[in-house]
KOLMAR-470080 format. One record per residue (C-alpha): residue number from 0; z, x, y; residue in three letters. Coordinates in nm, 2 decimals. Each point is the difference from the previous one (the first is absolute). Example, Ala and Ser with C-alpha at 12.3 -4.5 7.8 and 13.67 -1.06 7.14 Angstrom:
<nodes>
{0, {0.78, 1.23, -0.45}, 'ALA'},
{1, {-0.07, 0.14, 0.34}, 'SER'},
</nodes>
This chain:
<nodes>
{0, {0.01, 0.02, -0.01}, 'MET'},
{1, {0.07, 0.26, 0.26}, 'SER'},
{2, {-0.32, 0.18, -0.05}, 'ALA'},
{3, {-0.20, -0.37, 0.02}, 'ARG'},
{4, {0.21, -0.04, 0.31}, 'PHE'},
{5, {-0.14, 0.32, 0.17}, 'ARG'},
{6, {-0.37, -0.06, -0.13}, 'ASP'},
{7, {0.00, -0.35, 0.20}, 'TYR'},
{8, {0.23, 0.22, 0.30}, 'PHE'},
{9, {-0.30, 0.22, 0.00}, 'GLU'},
{10, {-0.26, -0.22, 0.01}, 'LEU'},
{11, {0.15, -0.16, 0.34}, 'CYS'},
{12, {-0.04, 0.34, 0.17}, 'LYS'},
{13, {0.36, -0.01, 0.15}, 'PRO'},
{14, {-0.08, 0.32, 0.24}, 'ARG'},
{15, {-0.24, -0.24, 0.18}, 'ILE'},
{16, {0.21, -0.28, 0.00}, 'ILE'},
{17, {0.28, 0.21, 0.16}, 'VAL'},
{18, {-0.23, 0.10, 0.29}, 'LEU'},
{19, {-0.08, -0.38, 0.07}, 'LEU'},
{20, {0.33, -0.12, 0.01}, 'LEU'},
{21, {0.12, 0.26, 0.28}, 'ILE'},
{22, {-0.28, -0.12, 0.23}, 'THR'},
{23, {0.14, -0.40, -0.11}, 'THR'},
{24, {0.35, 0.07, 0.07}, 'ALA'},
{25, {-0.10, 0.22, 0.30}, 'ALA'},
{26, {-0.19, -0.30, 0.15}, 'ALA'},
{27, {0.30, -0.24, -0.13}, 'MET'},
{28, {0.23, 0.19, 0.21}, 'VAL'},
{29, {-0.24, 0.04, 0.29}, 'MET'},
{30, {-0.06, -0.38, 0.02}, 'ALA'},
{31, {0.41, -0.06, -0.01}, 'GLN'},
{32, {0.08, 0.27, 0.23}, 'ARG'},
{33, {0.27, 0.07, -0.22}, 'GLY'},
{34, {0.06, -0.05, -0.38}, 'ILE'},
{35, {-0.12, -0.30, -0.14}, 'PRO'},
{36, {0.16, -0.28, -0.16}, 'PRO'},
{37, {0.11, 0.17, -0.35}, 'LEU'},
{38, {-0.20, -0.26, -0.26}, 'LEU'},
{39, {-0.28, -0.03, 0.23}, 'LEU'},
{40, {0.00, 0.37, -0.04}, 'THR'},
{41, {0.02, -0.06, -0.36}, 'LEU'},
{42, {-0.21, -0.22, -0.06}, 'TRP'},
{43, {-0.29, 0.16, 0.21}, 'THR'},
{44, {0.03, 0.36, -0.16}, 'LEU'},
{45, {0.03, -0.18, -0.34}, 'LEU'},
{46, {-0.35, -0.20, 0.04}, 'GLY'},
{47, {-0.15, 0.28, 0.17}, 'GLY'},
{48, {0.08, 0.22, -0.29}, 'ALA'},
{49, {-0.11, -0.25, -0.26}, 'LEU'},
{50, {-0.34, -0.03, 0.24}, 'ALA'},
{51, {-0.04, 0.35, -0.04}, 'SER'},
{52, {0.09, 0.05, -0.38}, 'ALA'},
{53, {-0.27, -0.27, -0.05}, 'SER'},
{54, {-0.27, 0.17, 0.20}, 'ALA'},
{55, {0.07, 0.33, -0.15}, 'GLY'},
{56, {-0.03, -0.14, -0.36}, 'ALA'},
{57, {-0.32, -0.13, 0.06}, 'LEU'},
{58, {-0.13, 0.29, 0.15}, 'ASN'},
{59, {0.11, 0.19, -0.30}, 'CYS'},
{60, {-0.17, -0.27, -0.23}, 'VAL'},
{61, {-0.32, 0.02, 0.18}, 'TYR'},
{62, {0.01, 0.36, 0.01}, 'ASP'},
{63, {0.08, 0.08, -0.36}, 'ALA'},
{64, {-0.33, 0.14, -0.05}, 'ASP'},
{65, {0.04, 0.25, 0.32}, 'ILE'},
{66, {0.34, 0.11, -0.11}, 'ASP'},
{67, {-0.06, 0.09, -0.32}, 'ALA'},
{68, {-0.22, 0.31, 0.10}, 'VAL'},
{69, {0.20, 0.08, 0.31}, 'MET'},
{70, {0.27, 0.30, -0.04}, 'ARG'},
{71, {0.24, -0.16, 0.25}, 'ARG'},
{72, {-0.01, -0.36, -0.19}, 'THR'},
{73, {-0.15, 0.05, -0.36}, 'MET'},
{74, {0.40, -0.05, -0.10}, 'HIS'},
{75, {0.07, -0.33, 0.16}, 'ARG'},
{76, {0.06, -0.31, -0.30}, 'PRO'},
{77, {-0.33, -0.16, -0.04}, 'ILE'},
{78, {-0.21, 0.30, -0.04}, 'PRO'},
{79, {0.25, 0.15, -0.22}, 'GLN'},
{80, {0.00, -0.34, -0.20}, 'GLY'},
{81, {0.40, -0.11, 0.04}, 'ARG'},
{82, {-0.09, -0.30, 0.19}, 'ILE'},
{83, {-0.32, -0.22, -0.08}, 'THR'},
{84, {-0.23, -0.11, 0.26}, 'VAL'},
{85, {0.10, -0.34, -0.08}, 'VAL'},
{86, {0.38, 0.03, 0.00}, 'ASN'},
{87, {-0.06, 0.23, 0.35}, 'ALA'},
{88, {-0.20, -0.31, 0.15}, 'THR'},
{89, {0.23, -0.25, -0.09}, 'VAL'},
{90, {0.31, 0.21, 0.11}, 'PHE'},
{91, {-0.20, 0.06, 0.40}, 'ALA'},
{92, {-0.07, -0.38, -0.01}, 'ILE'},
{93, {0.35, -0.08, -0.04}, 'ALA'},
{94, {0.17, 0.23, 0.24}, 'LEU'},
{95, {-0.27, -0.10, 0.23}, 'GLY'},
{96, {0.08, -0.38, -0.03}, 'VAL'},
{97, {0.39, 0.09, 0.01}, 'ALA'},
{98, {-0.08, 0.21, 0.34}, 'SER'},
{99, {-0.18, -0.33, 0.17}, 'PHE'},
{100, {0.28, -0.23, -0.12}, 'ALA'},
{101, {0.29, 0.21, 0.12}, 'ILE'},
{102, {-0.16, 0.07, 0.34}, 'LEU'},
{103, {-0.12, -0.36, 0.04}, 'TYR'},
{104, {0.28, -0.17, -0.11}, 'LEU'},
{105, {0.32, 0.20, 0.14}, 'LEU'},
{106, {-0.19, 0.17, 0.28}, 'VAL'},
{107, {-0.28, -0.19, 0.17}, 'ASN'},
{108, {-0.34, -0.06, -0.09}, 'PRO'},
{109, {-0.19, 0.22, 0.26}, 'LEU'},
{110, {0.18, 0.28, -0.18}, 'ALA'},
{111, {-0.13, -0.11, -0.34}, 'ALA'},
{112, {-0.35, -0.05, 0.05}, 'TRP'},
{113, {0.00, 0.34, 0.23}, 'LEU'},
{114, {0.13, 0.20, -0.31}, 'ALA'},
{115, {-0.27, -0.20, -0.23}, 'MET'},
{116, {-0.26, 0.12, 0.24}, 'ALA'},
{117, {0.08, 0.37, 0.01}, 'GLY'},
{118, {-0.02, -0.04, -0.37}, 'ASN'},
{119, {-0.33, -0.19, -0.01}, 'VAL'},
{120, {-0.10, 0.28, 0.20}, 'TYR'},
{121, {0.11, 0.30, -0.20}, 'TYR'},
{122, {-0.11, -0.16, -0.33}, 'VAL'},
{123, {-0.34, -0.20, 0.08}, 'GLY'},
{124, {-0.13, 0.22, 0.33}, 'ILE'},
{125, {0.13, 0.36, -0.08}, 'TYR'},
{126, {0.05, 0.06, -0.37}, 'THR'},
{127, {-0.28, -0.24, -0.15}, 'MET'},
{128, {-0.24, 0.05, 0.29}, 'TRP'},
{129, {-0.02, 0.28, 0.22}, 'LEU'},
{130, {0.20, 0.30, -0.22}, 'LYS'},
{131, {-0.27, 0.04, -0.20}, 'ARG'},
{132, {-0.30, -0.07, 0.26}, 'LEU'},
{133, {0.08, 0.18, 0.31}, 'THR'},
{134, {0.14, 0.33, 0.10}, 'PRO'},
{135, {0.18, -0.17, 0.34}, 'ILE'},
{136, {0.19, -0.21, -0.29}, 'ASN'},
{137, {0.33, 0.08, 0.11}, 'ILE'},
{138, {-0.06, -0.03, 0.36}, 'VAL'},
{139, {-0.09, -0.37, -0.02}, 'ILE'},
{140, {0.22, -0.05, -0.29}, 'GLY'},
{141, {0.29, 0.13, 0.18}, 'GLY'},
{142, {0.06, -0.35, 0.18}, 'ALA'},
{143, {0.20, -0.11, -0.29}, 'ALA'},
{144, {0.27, 0.27, 0.02}, 'GLY'},
{145, {0.06, -0.11, 0.33}, 'ALA'},
{146, {0.05, -0.37, -0.06}, 'VAL'},
{147, {0.37, 0.06, -0.03}, 'PRO'},
{148, {0.11, 0.04, 0.33}, 'PRO'},
{149, {-0.12, -0.32, 0.08}, 'LEU'},
{150, {0.16, -0.19, -0.32}, 'VAL'},
{151, {0.33, 0.14, 0.11}, 'GLY'},
{152, {-0.05, -0.13, 0.38}, 'TRP'},
{153, {-0.09, -0.35, -0.13}, 'ALA'},
{154, {0.29, 0.02, -0.23}, 'ALA'},
{155, {0.22, -0.01, 0.29}, 'VAL'},
{156, {-0.20, -0.13, 0.28}, 'THR'},
{157, {-0.25, -0.26, -0.17}, 'HIS'},
{158, {-0.25, 0.18, 0.21}, 'GLN'},
{159, {-0.23, 0.37, 0.07}, 'ILE'},
{160, {0.14, 0.17, 0.31}, 'GLY'},
{161, {-0.14, 0.31, 0.13}, 'ALA'},
{162, {0.25, 0.24, -0.15}, 'PRO'},
{163, {-0.11, -0.12, -0.31}, 'ALA'},
{164, {-0.39, 0.06, 0.07}, 'LEU'},
{165, {0.07, 0.35, 0.16}, 'GLY'},
{166, {0.17, 0.08, -0.37}, 'LEU'},
{167, {-0.29, -0.17, -0.12}, 'PHE'},
{168, {-0.25, 0.22, 0.12}, 'ALA'},
{169, {0.20, 0.31, 0.01}, 'LEU'},
{170, {0.01, 0.00, -0.42}, 'ILE'},
{171, {-0.37, -0.14, 0.03}, 'PHE'},
{172, {-0.09, 0.34, 0.19}, 'LEU'},
{173, {0.25, 0.24, -0.25}, 'TRP'},
{174, {-0.16, -0.12, -0.28}, 'THR'},
{175, {-0.31, 0.21, -0.01}, 'PRO'},
{176, {0.16, 0.32, 0.05}, 'PRO'},
{177, {0.28, -0.08, -0.16}, 'HIS'},
{178, {-0.27, -0.06, -0.33}, 'PHE'},
{179, {-0.24, 0.26, 0.08}, 'TRP'},
{180, {0.27, 0.26, 0.00}, 'ALA'},
{181, {0.07, -0.10, -0.35}, 'LEU'},
{182, {-0.37, -0.04, -0.08}, 'ALA'},
{183, {-0.03, 0.37, 0.10}, 'LEU'},
{184, {0.24, 0.11, -0.26}, 'THR'},
{185, {-0.19, -0.20, -0.29}, 'THR'},
{186, {-0.35, -0.03, 0.11}, 'GLU'},
{187, {-0.10, 0.12, -0.29}, 'THR'},
{188, {0.18, -0.26, -0.21}, 'ASP'},
{189, {-0.17, -0.27, 0.23}, 'TYR'},
{190, {-0.31, 0.14, -0.11}, 'ASP'},
{191, {0.00, 0.00, -0.37}, 'LYS'},
{192, {0.15, -0.40, 0.04}, 'ALA'},
{193, {-0.34, -0.07, 0.22}, 'LYS'},
{194, {0.21, -0.11, 0.29}, 'VAL'},
{195, {-0.21, 0.05, 0.31}, 'PRO'},
{196, {0.34, 0.15, 0.20}, 'MET'},
{197, {-0.10, 0.21, 0.32}, 'LEU'},
{198, {0.02, 0.34, -0.12}, 'PRO'},
{199, {-0.17, -0.03, -0.34}, 'ASN'},
{200, {-0.31, -0.18, 0.25}, 'VAL'},
{201, {-0.02, 0.14, 0.32}, 'SER'},
{202, {0.22, 0.35, -0.08}, 'GLY'},
{203, {0.32, 0.15, 0.06}, 'GLU'},
{204, {-0.15, 0.10, 0.37}, 'GLU'},
{205, {-0.08, -0.32, 0.09}, 'ARG'},
{206, {0.30, -0.12, -0.15}, 'THR'},
{207, {0.25, 0.18, 0.22}, 'LYS'},
{208, {-0.19, -0.05, 0.32}, 'ARG'},
{209, {0.04, -0.40, -0.07}, 'GLU'},
{210, {0.38, 0.09, -0.04}, 'ILE'},
{211, {0.01, 0.16, 0.33}, 'VAL'},
{212, {-0.24, -0.31, 0.15}, 'TYR'},
{213, {0.25, -0.26, -0.13}, 'TYR'},
{214, {0.31, 0.18, 0.05}, 'SER'},
{215, {-0.06, 0.02, 0.39}, 'ALA'},
{216, {-0.09, -0.35, -0.03}, 'LEU'},
{217, {0.33, -0.08, -0.18}, 'LEU'},
{218, {0.23, 0.23, 0.30}, 'VAL'},
{219, {-0.20, -0.20, 0.28}, 'ILE'},
{220, {0.08, -0.29, -0.11}, 'ALA'},
{221, {0.37, 0.01, -0.09}, 'SER'},
{222, {0.03, 0.15, 0.38}, 'LEU'},
{223, {-0.17, -0.29, 0.09}, 'ALA'},
{224, {0.25, -0.27, -0.06}, 'LEU'},
{225, {0.19, 0.16, 0.28}, 'PHE'},
{226, {-0.22, -0.09, 0.27}, 'PRO'},
{227, {-0.05, -0.33, -0.16}, 'LEU'},
{228, {0.31, -0.10, 0.06}, 'HIS'},
{229, {0.04, 0.02, -0.37}, 'VAL'},
{230, {0.26, 0.27, -0.07}, 'MET'},
{231, {0.24, 0.15, 0.23}, 'GLY'},
{232, {0.04, 0.36, 0.15}, 'ALA'},
{233, {0.21, 0.14, -0.31}, 'LEU'},
{234, {-0.24, -0.14, -0.24}, 'TYR'},
{235, {-0.30, 0.21, 0.23}, 'PHE'},
{236, {0.21, 0.35, -0.03}, 'ALA'},
{237, {0.07, -0.02, -0.37}, 'ALA'},
{238, {-0.40, -0.14, -0.04}, 'ALA'},
{239, {-0.15, 0.28, 0.19}, 'ALA'},
{240, {0.22, 0.28, -0.17}, 'LEU'},
{241, {-0.03, -0.14, -0.34}, 'LEU'},
{242, {-0.39, -0.04, 0.10}, 'GLY'},
{243, {-0.05, 0.34, 0.12}, 'ALA'},
{244, {0.15, 0.14, -0.39}, 'LYS'},
{245, {-0.25, -0.24, -0.15}, 'PHE'},
{246, {-0.32, 0.16, 0.18}, 'MET'},
{247, {0.17, 0.34, -0.05}, 'VAL'},
{248, {-0.03, -0.05, -0.35}, 'ASP'},
{249, {-0.34, -0.17, 0.01}, 'ALA'},
{250, {-0.14, 0.30, 0.16}, 'PHE'},
{251, {0.13, 0.22, -0.25}, 'ARG'},
{252, {-0.14, -0.21, -0.28}, 'THR'},
{253, {-0.35, 0.05, 0.20}, 'TRP'},
{254, {0.02, 0.40, -0.01}, 'ARG'},
{255, {0.18, 0.06, -0.31}, 'ASP'},
{256, {-0.25, 0.06, -0.30}, 'PRO'},
{257, {0.30, -0.05, -0.25}, 'SER'},
{258, {0.16, -0.33, -0.11}, 'LYS'},
{259, {0.30, 0.07, 0.17}, 'VAL'},
{260, {0.01, -0.11, 0.35}, 'SER'},
{261, {-0.17, -0.37, -0.18}, 'ALA'},
{262, {0.32, 0.05, -0.18}, 'ARG'},
{263, {0.24, 0.02, 0.29}, 'ALA'},
{264, {-0.18, -0.29, 0.22}, 'LEU'},
{265, {0.02, -0.25, -0.31}, 'PHE'},
{266, {0.37, 0.05, -0.02}, 'ARG'},
{267, {0.09, 0.01, 0.36}, 'PHE'},
{268, {-0.20, -0.29, 0.02}, 'SER'},
{269, {0.22, -0.20, -0.19}, 'LEU'},
{270, {0.28, 0.16, 0.19}, 'LEU'},
{271, {-0.19, -0.10, 0.32}, 'TYR'},
{272, {-0.02, -0.37, -0.02}, 'LEU'},
{273, {0.38, -0.05, -0.15}, 'ALA'},
{274, {0.11, 0.18, 0.33}, 'LEU'},
{275, {-0.22, -0.24, 0.20}, 'MET'},
{276, {0.11, -0.27, -0.17}, 'CYS'},
{277, {0.36, 0.11, 0.11}, 'ALA'},
{278, {-0.10, 0.08, 0.37}, 'VAL'},
{279, {-0.14, -0.32, 0.01}, 'MET'},
{280, {0.34, -0.17, -0.10}, 'VAL'},
{281, {0.24, 0.21, 0.23}, 'ILE'},
{282, {-0.25, -0.07, 0.28}, 'ASP'},
{283, {-0.01, -0.37, -0.04}, 'ARG'},
{284, {0.36, -0.02, -0.09}, 'ILE'},
{285, {0.07, 0.24, 0.35}, 'VAL'},
{286, {-0.25, -0.13, 0.23}, 'ALA'},
</nodes>
């Protein structure tokens, strides 16, 4: 039972769930300007976690053939035969139904529909269509990962506010340099799986330039939230420092022929997003 639980848990892509819940919780605290009610927070995060788990499991089902030939994913439960496609599909659908029911009945309908829209976009638009079609798959598909802040804000306010849209924009622009930095370290795997990621379609040099361009857009968008009166001066100062570090790592990735700088950028991008969420929360509460 313990091994079977671990297999199904892995199917849910738990590391992605944690990242998405951080952005959901940050949006809730910003909307509340403090700590939201405990039960509301619990049900929202549980519903969001189940929604993300459902999308992750369906992604594993559809991409089982790709996962089987990539070093990074070949040991997942479906390629290894530890979970059948049918069982994984039933599991994913059950998680999705439970997520929608929890959010609709215990949070509010807007939060439920937003979470479902994010799942449909991730599975239907990104996984089943864009991922195998175009090297800009992650650019367009990144919108799915930016939905959780909208869910968190809607859970508290029953509507969508400007700070939540700001966080949505940041995550949308953050996704390409974050994912391409990872792709630079695993591009031979994507090539073997015949997935048109930017490094194996347009080459590493083009990918590194695109990382710099999107990193610049990310930093500009993050700083623009201050003159647009979405965030305050405290946020602006922190965003400028974090953005400067992001740009330095992006330029190092561009100039470094090895994969060392790309790995460093990938790791920092995770920290960057978490710190930006924390700064937005602090700024919102203090200001």
